[in-house]
Every structure is written in structure tokens, then in C-alpha cells.
N, C-alpha and C positions, 0 to 999 in steps of 0.2 A: 477223016479228021474230026469230023463232028461228033462222032462216038466217043473218040480220045476227051474231047472237052467235056461231055456229059459225064465219062469214068471220074474226070477230074472233080467235077461239081459235086459227085455222087461222096467220094472221098474226102473232100474237104468238107462237105457236113458231116462226115463221119467224124473228122478231125475235131470240128466245132463242139460237137455233141460229146466228144470224150472230155475236150478239154472244161466245158460248160459243167461237166459232172464233176470235174476234178475241183475246179475253183469253187463249185458250191458245196463241196465235200468237205475242203481245207475251211473254206468259212463257218459251216455248221460245228467242225471238230474244234476251231479254236474256239467259238463262242460256249461249248458245251462240253470241253476238255474236265472241267474242274467236277462238273455234274456227273460225268460219266465216271470219274473217280470215286466219287461217294457212292454211286450207286453199284460198281463193281465191288465195293468193301462191304456191300450188304448181302452179296450172293451166298445162299446156304447150298446144302447138300439135296434140296429137294428139287430134281429135275424141272418140275413146272414153273419154278421160279425162274432158275436159269433159261429156261427154253423164254419166258417173258422178256428177259433180259436181251437174251440175243435179237429177238423182233425189235424192241425198243432201239437198242444202238445202232442197228443196222438201219433202220427208218431215219435215226438222226444224223447218221454219215453216211447215208444212200450208198454201201458197198459191203456185200456181205464178205468179200475178201479182206477189206480193211477189219471188219469185225473178228474174223477168224485169226487173221495174223494178230492183230491185238490181242486177243485171247492166248495164242500160243507165247506171246511176249510176257503176259501176267503170269502165266503157269511158270516159266521161267524164271521170273522174278518172285515167285512165290506168294503171290496175290492171289492165285486162283489154284486149286488143285486139279488134276487133271479128269477125275472124276466130274467136278462142277463145271469145267471146260466144256463138255458133253452138251448139255443143254443148252450152253450158249450157242454151240455149232449149229444145233437144230434149229434153233429160233433164227440164227441169221440166213438162213437158207429161206425161210418164210419171209423175214424184214426186206430182204432185197425185191421181193414183189412189188413194194411199194412206189419204184420208179416206174415201173409199167403204168401204174395207175395214174401217175401225175400226167405221164406221155398221151393217155387217153383224151387228154385236152384238146388234141389234134381233131377229135372227131365232131367237136362241139359245132353243130350248125343252129343258126338264129338268125333272125331280123335284126338290123341295126339298132332299132328302138328297144331292143330286148337287153334286160339286165345281163342274161348269160352270154350276149356277144362280146361282153367286156373281157370273159374269159376264154376266147376263142384264142388259139397260139397266135396267130398272125396278130392279134393286138397285144397278148400279154406279152410275149417276147420283147417288145420294143420297149414297151413300157417299163418291164422290169430293168432293160437296159438304163432308162433313162434314169429310172430311180436310183439304180445301183452306182452309176456314175457322177450324179449329182453328190450322192453321200460320200462316195471317194473322194470328191473335189472340194467339199465344203466342212469335212471334219477332221480334227485330228485325234479323236479317242478311238482306240484300237477297236474296241467292243463295236463302236457304230462302222467302222471300215468292214469289220468282218461282215456286217448285216449289209452292206454295200456289196461286199465280194459274193455273198449270198446271191444278193437280186443279179447282179452281172452273171454268176455263174447260171442262174436259171434262166435268164435272156439268152446266153449264148447257146445253152441244150436246145432251147427250143427253134432257136434261127438254125442250127444245124439238121434240126429234124425237117425244117421246111426246105431246107436246100436237097436233102436227101430224098423228100416226099416228091419235090419237083423233078430231080434226076431219075428217080425209078419209074415216073410216066414216060419216061423216054425208050426205057425197057420194058414196057409193058408185055410185048409178045414173047421175048425171050425168058422174063420171067415166069408166065402162065406155063411156059413148057417146062420150066425146071420146076415149079411148084406140080405140075402135075407127074414129072417124075418123080417126088417126092411122095406123091399119093400112091403111085402104083410099086414103089422101094421103099420099105420103112428103113431100112439099114442104109442105104443111100441118105435119107433125110437125118437120120441119127450122126452118121459119119460128118456131114456137113455142118450140122450144130456143134460137135467135140471139136472140128478142124476149126471152123471160123473164132469161135469163143477161143481157142487157144491161141491164135494169133493176134485177135484185138485184147484179149484178157480182161474181158469185163461182159457178164452174162447181161447186166442191164442194156448195155451198147447192142448187142445182137438181137435181144428182143425188142429193141428201139427200132431194129433194121426189119423186123418182122411185122412190126405195127406200122412203120412207114409205107411197106407194101401192100398191108392189109387195108389202109386207108385209099392207095392208089390203085392195087390191082385187085386186092381181093384175095383171103385164101380160105380154105376150108378146115374145118376140124381135122379131118383125115388126113391134109397135107401137112400139118403144121405140129400136131403132137410129138412126131418123133423126132423132128428139129427142135422142140423145148426142151425134150427127153435129153438128147444130144449137148444139148446148152449147158443144161445143169450137171451133166458128167464133165464136161470141157472144164466148166467153172472151178471144179473141185479139184481138177488135175493141175491146173494153173495154181491155184492156193497151196497144194501139196509139195510143189516144187519150188515156190517162194518162200514157204513157213519152214522148210527142214533144213536150209542151209543154215550150218551153223548149230543145230538143235540139238539139246539134250533129249534123252530118250522118250520122258513124260511130253516133253513138246512136240515130239515126232508123234506120238500116239494120237495127240489130239487131231493132227491133219489126217491120219488115217482113219479115225472115228469120221471124218469128213466124207473121206473116199467110201469107206464101206456103207455110210448111211446112204449116200448119193446112188451107191450100185443096188442097194437094197430096197431104194424108193421107186428105181426105175423098173427094177423086177416087178415091185409090187404094181405100180401103173400099168404094165404090160400085162399082166396076169389079169387084173382087173377089166381092162378094155377086151382081152380075148375072150373072157367070160362072156362080158356083158354083150359083145357081138354074136357070140354062140349060141347065146340065151335069148337074143332079140331086146334084151334089157337096154341095149343102146340101139334105139330106133335108126334108121336110115336118116330121118329128118336131122338127130344129132350129128351124125356121121358124117355127113357131107354139107353141114350146117356152114353157111357161109360167114366168115368171122371177120370185123373190122378192127380198128385199134382197139377198142374196149374190149372187144370180145378176144382179143390175142393177150390182153392183161388180165381178164378175167380167168382164162385157160391158165396161164402161165401161174397166176395165185393160186389155183386149185391143184396144180401139178405140183405146187410147193406145199401148201397147206395140208392135204389130205394124207400124205405118207408121214409127214412130221407129227401129226396127231397119232396116226395108227402105230408108229415106230417109238414114240417117247417112252412108252413103258418098259422098251427092251434096252434103255441105255446101259445098264449095266452089264447085258449080255454084250454089245458093243464094247465096253470098257475091257472086260476079259479078253475077247478076240483080238484087241489093239495090242493088250501086254502080252500075247502069246507072239505076235507078229513082232512086236518090237518089245525084247526083253532088257531088263536093266542091264547096263554096264559094268562089268567087274570093277569091284573096289579097288582101288590103287593104293600100293602100300606105302606106308609113309606119307600119306596124301595131306597137305595142311588144310584141315577144315574150315579155318577161318578163310581162307584164299576162296574157297568154294563158295561158302556163305555169302561173300560180297561181291566177288565177281562175276558170278552166274547173274546177279539182279541186272547186269548191264547188257539185256538182250536187245539184239539189233531191232527183232520185232516191234518193240515200243517206239522206236524213233519217229515214227510219223504220228506218234501225239505226244507232243514234247513236254505236258503236264506231267504226264504218269512216266515218262522216262526221266525227267527231271526229280520227279519224286524218288525215284530208283537211286539216282545219284546221289541226293541228298541223305539218304539213309548210309549210303557207303561213307561218304564223307564223315557222317558223326562217329562211325565206326573207327574211320581212320584218326579223328580226333583222340580216341581212346587209346589206339594203338601207339599214336606218337607220346600220349602220356606215362605210358606204362614203360616205353624205352626209355623216357626222361629219368623216371624214376630209379629202372634197373642203372643204368649208366651213372648217376651221380650216386648211388649208394657203392659202386665200385671205387669212386675217388676216397672210402675211408677204409676200404677192406677188399682189395682186389681178388675174386675168385675167378679164374679161367674157366671154370667148368659153366659158368654163366653166360660166356661171351656167345654160345653157339645160339641160344634162344634170343638174345638181343638181336644177332646177326640175322635169323631168320624173321624177326619182326622190322629190321631195316629193308631186307629185300623185298618183304610184303608190301611196306608203305612205297618203295619204288615202283613195283610191279603195279599197285592200284593207280598210283599217281599217272602212269603211263597210260593205261588203259582207261583210266577216267576221261583224262583230256582228250584221247583218241574218240571216245565216245561222244563227248561233247561238241567236238569239232563236227563228226557226223550227223550231229543234230540240227546243225546249221541250216541245211536246206529247208526243215522243216518248220522252223521257227517264223511265226508270222508277226507276233505282238512283241511290243517294244519290251513288255515287262519281263516276257520270257528271254528277250534277249540279256536284258540285266541280271536275269536269275542265271543263265548260261555263263554271264562274265565273271559274278560272284563264285560260281563253284569252280571255274578255272583257275581263279585266285587263291580259293580257300586251299584248294588241294595242294596247289604249289607251297603254299606257307605251311600247312600241315606235314608236307615233306621235308621242308627246310627244316623244321623243327628236329624232325626225324634224324636229318643229316648232323645237326649240330650237336644233339645229344650223342651219336656215335662219334662224332668227332671229339667229345670229351672223353668217352672209353679209348680212342687211341692214342690220346695224352696219356691215359693212366697205364696202358700197355706200354708205353715207350717208358714210364717210369719204372714200372716194374722190372723190366729189362734190364735197365741201368742201375735197379735197387735204388731207387731216390724216393725218399719219402718226405712228407713236409712234416712240419712241427707242429705241436699240439695247438699253439696259437693260430697258426695259419689254418689248419683245419677246423679251428673252433670260427673263423671270420668266414670261411668258406662254407660253411654250414648254415651262416645266417644267410648269406646271398643265394645259395641254394634254396633254402627255404621260400624266401622271397620269390625267387622265379618259379617255384612250386605252387604259390598262391595264385600269381598272374597266371601261370597257366591253366590251373585249375577254373580261375574266372572265366577265362577267356573261351574254354570248353563249353561251359554253362551257359555263356551270353550267345556262343554259337550255336547252341541247341534251342535256347529261349526267344533269342531276339529280344531280350530284357533291355531296354535302354538306360533303366536306372543302374542295372549291375554294370553295363557299359560303360557309364560315367564314372567308374571306379577304377578303370583299368589304367587310363593315361596317368592318374595322379601316380598309382604306384608303379607305373614304367618310369617315370621321372625320378622317383627315390631309388629304383634299381639302378639307374643310371649313376645317382649321387653314392650310391653303396659300392660301386664298381670302382669308382674313383677314389673313394675313402680308403678300398682295400688296395688298392696300387700304390696309395701314400704310405699305408702303414709297411707295405711290401718294401717300398724305397727306404723306408726309416729302418728296417731292421738290417736291411742290405748294407747301408751306409755303417749300421752299429756293428757289421760283422756275425749278424745272429742270424743269417740265410747265406746261402750261396748262390754264385750267378745262375748256375743250370737250373736248381729249384725254383729260383724266381722266374725263370722264362716260363718254367711247366706252369706255376701259379698263375703268371700273367696270363697264359694261354686258354686256360680254365675259365678265369674271372671273364675274358672278352667273348667265350663261346656262351658264358651265361648271360651276359647281356645282349646278344645276338639273341637269344631266344626270347626274350624281353620285349625286343624290338619287332620280332614277326608276331608275338601276341598284341602288339599295338596295332599291326597292320591288319590282323584279322578283325580286331574289333573295330576298324576303320571300315571294313570290306562290309561288317553287318550294319554299321550306322547307315552308309551310302544308300544301303539296299533299302533301310527302313526310310531314311532321307534323302531321295534322289537330289535335291539342290546342293549337297558337297560333291556331288558327282564331278572330277575334272579339277576339282580344286583341294585335292585332299592335303597337300602340305600346307596351305593356307590355314585350314581348319586345325591342325594338328597345332601348328606355330600359335594360332589364335587360342588355342586351349593352355597351351602353355605360358602365354605371355598375358592372359585375361586375369581380370580381378573378379574372374567367377567364384563365387562364395562356397559353393558345392565341391569344386576342384580344389580351393584352397584348403578347408576343412578335412577333405579325404587326404591331401597331400600331407599336411601337418600330422595328423594322426598316425600316418605311415612313417613318417621320419621319426615320432617319438617311438613308435613301435620297434622299429627294425634298429634304430642307431642306440636304441635302450639296449637290446640285446648284444650289440657289438661293445656297448661300454661295459658291460659284465664280464668281458673275457679280459 
């Protein structure tokens, strides 16, 4: 039973290590997401710059898999080309070695009165945990909480390493025999590296285990290099399986390059070591050298860095091979290009970086606003001259709006587990409400078309007077919709302040048109059926104006969070206040639109 408990301790230490890495990585990503977005946008077609970017990003978020998955998502979103992503992939392979260099703090040995003693893992881990938990318990700011998460993750990571090292010491004899087997059978070591990395799904964790063994039992260069090569291959296979789910050809090519590169890197390393041993360039002193945790970290770093530098000039060759392996999909006939241009941006590989994922959603919603406006224009034009041939395009846009709304909302909901900051939750909520509002504007516009269709079937037409009155109202709604889309794009609060006064005037216009219709009806200048159609269109136009008001409120509460939760109170206060700007805008709109009515 004693062995069972020691195994549990070892696995528990590994669990703490993996969880610590995740917490630390999430905190680092949350604090640097905006920076990553800016840096990624600066990538050029120069492989060396992309390579350095891959190293930098992986050092920041502590995961080559996360960097490559993020790159796959950016390729799908159109922020990166496939060729640009190749350099990032090579850089990510090097950047992941930074974790092993952090873990080498386990090897520090010094007297208690030495400054270096402060950085021993036994001391640094609890101090990091104390600092982290104090920050988390005493601050409400998201940026500081993320710092607390990084500190806690760092402490948990090292506590896991300490547990693993203590547990490994118990299995010293068994591990020594296993390492001896690896020394005499490189294929066994390579296979073990691939298998364990595939199971744990973290090359840093596997290298951390090797470092724990090195600190306790000791390993040799000969016994461990094949394992580390296997770790590198296992890491890229895991990334390949994760990244190709639901991916398009150019995205799959990115992960194919990752696999090809690591296979070539492994072949290159084996070739160099074989030649080195056969020519005595690699001496027995190096071959049988005992490695501690720092030595394993250095070996891991070299086996990542040297192949990357050697193979970086061949990025174009990797690209050509990947394009041969993964050809383009055949173009589909009658495929709606606008759907593809918008929907492919919602790549699930970006979900782990909410800032980047939300950026793609915001681009999509701005396009969605334009589509809803185009359909409004097309549907209201049909009021004054129905042309059946135009219906097909209008229906296509309406279906597109519905499809975008569904997929956007699903994407935003899937993003929820990755959101850590309150501001990101607010942006998510804003996007959900905005997509529904633009979709509703599309529905209301299409309802106007349905009214016009019914009129056409019954051969019903409005009088010239009714058409002129509708022209004024349709123009006013067109104006508020145009202003709303502009405010949504720019978040300009001065322009936003003009929407509510116009919305109130549109409400008054709708009442005025209904009153005029009732008067015509009482004077037998209008039929009952025609009147019902007229009132339906007026009601739909007024409802579109109401949705514009809603969107304006959503934008305002994003910029001024203090109105969140009391939106109705905010609107009521605007309509019933003596705000000078509101009154001026309201008066000017009344003069303009009622002046147009008076000319009829």
C-alpha cells in the first residue's frame, strides 16, 4: 500500500504542476491579450520576425500548444496568412523551453544568509502563493487579480514539482533501471516521450518530470536525449489533433508544418549525434554526462533552438510540402461569399484568447449592421414599387442575418469559460444584445416586405398622400438607422446623444400618420383594408426606430457602465429631463420632419 500512496503523491504533484501552469498561463494571457493582438498585427512576411514573435508569445503564455492553436485561429480569421504562421510555429517550439529554465530553480543550493537562498523553490513557492492570495483577497481590479493568479499559478507549479521530486525519490531504484533501459534502447526512450506527452498533453510537464528525476536520481545525456526528442514529437501530434478539428485547409497546413518541422528536427538531431559519436566530436565525457534539472533544461533548449535556426531558411519549402499534402477545397457553386467572409472569422481556436475572439465578433457584427441596413433600404423601396425579382436577394440577406446571429451567439457562449475579466464579460454581453438587435431590425424590415407582398397579391395600393407620408417616416427611420450604425462603429457619445431625441420624434410622427389615416378613413378617402396595411407598416417602422434606441443604450452602457441595470430609468430621464442638448435636437427634428409633412 505504501507504493500506492507514493504513486498518488506523484500524480498529485503532477496535477498541481499542470494546474499551476494553466492558472499562470491564463493570468499572463489575460494581462497581455491586448499587447499580443497589437504585436500579431505587426507580423510581416519575413520569417525571422515571425519566428521571434513565436518565441515571444510562447514565453508570455507559457505554452507552445496555445501559441500554435492561437496562430491556427488567426489564420482562419484572416489576421495571419499561412506563410506568416510558419515562422511563428518554429518560434513557438523554441519559446516553450523557457518553462524548463524556470523549473531549474529547483537546483539552487545556498546558505540561508545568501540572497540566492530566497530563490530556492522551497521558499519561492510558498512566498508566491502568499503574495498571490493576498492580492486576490484585497483587490477588485481585474488587472491586479490577474497578477495574483500568475503568482498563485507560479507557486502551485513549484509546489507540484516539490511533491513530484519527493515522490520520485521513493522510486529511485526503479527509475534508475528505467533510465538504464532508455540508455540502451533509444527507440524505447523515444516512444516513452511520445506516449507520455500524448497522454499528459504538455511537453513542459513531461520535461518537468524529467527535471524532477534529474534533481533526485540523476540522468545522463545518453539516457535522456531520445526521450526529449520523443517529447517534441508527442507535443506536435497533440497540437495537430487539437487544431485540425473544424479547420479549413490553410489552417490544417499550419499544423502540418508543425509536424513536418518536428520530424525534420528529430532527423537532424539524430544525424548530428550519430556523426558526432562516430567521429568522436561528441566525447564520452559529454555522452555520459550527468545532468541535473538545469542540465535537462539546457539540453531541452538546445534541442529546440538548434534545429529551428537550421531549418528557418526552409520555411518556403515547408509551405510547399504542406500545400501538396493539404490541397485547397474545391469551390462550391453558388456559395455566398459574404457568408464565408464573415463566418470563417469565428474560429474556435481563438476562444482561449477572448480579446482576439471578441475582436473577430466585433468585425462580424459591424458587417451585420451593414447587411441589416441594406435590407431596410431594399424592403422600404418595395413599398413604392414592388418588384418581385428583388425578393430573392432580400431573402438571401435575411437568411444570412439569421445564420450569423445563431453562430455568433453560439460562439460567444462557448467563449464564456475562457473569460476571466469583468470587462470581457461586459463586452460579451454587449455583443450578444447587439447581434439580436440587428437581427431584429432585419426581421422587421422583412416583415415590411411581407406586408407589401400581401398588398400586391390583393392588388391594393396606397394613395399618393399616404405614400408621401410614408416617405417622410421611412426617411426619418433611415436617418436614425444610419446614425445608430455609425455610433455602433465609433462609440461616439456626442452622436449617440442625437439618437434618443430623433427616436422620440419618430414616435410622434407615427402617431401623426395614424391620426391622418383615421381622418382619411372617416372621410371615406381610404378603405379599411388599405388602412390596416398602412398601420402595419407604420408600426414596423416605429419598431425599427425602437431597436435603434436599444442599440444606442447598449453602446452607452458599454462606455458608461454606471447605467447598467437601470436602462429604463436612463431612457425615462432623457425623455423627461430639461437637458438643453436633448431639447435642441428634439426641436430641430420636429421642425424638419413635420415641415416635410406639412408640405404634403
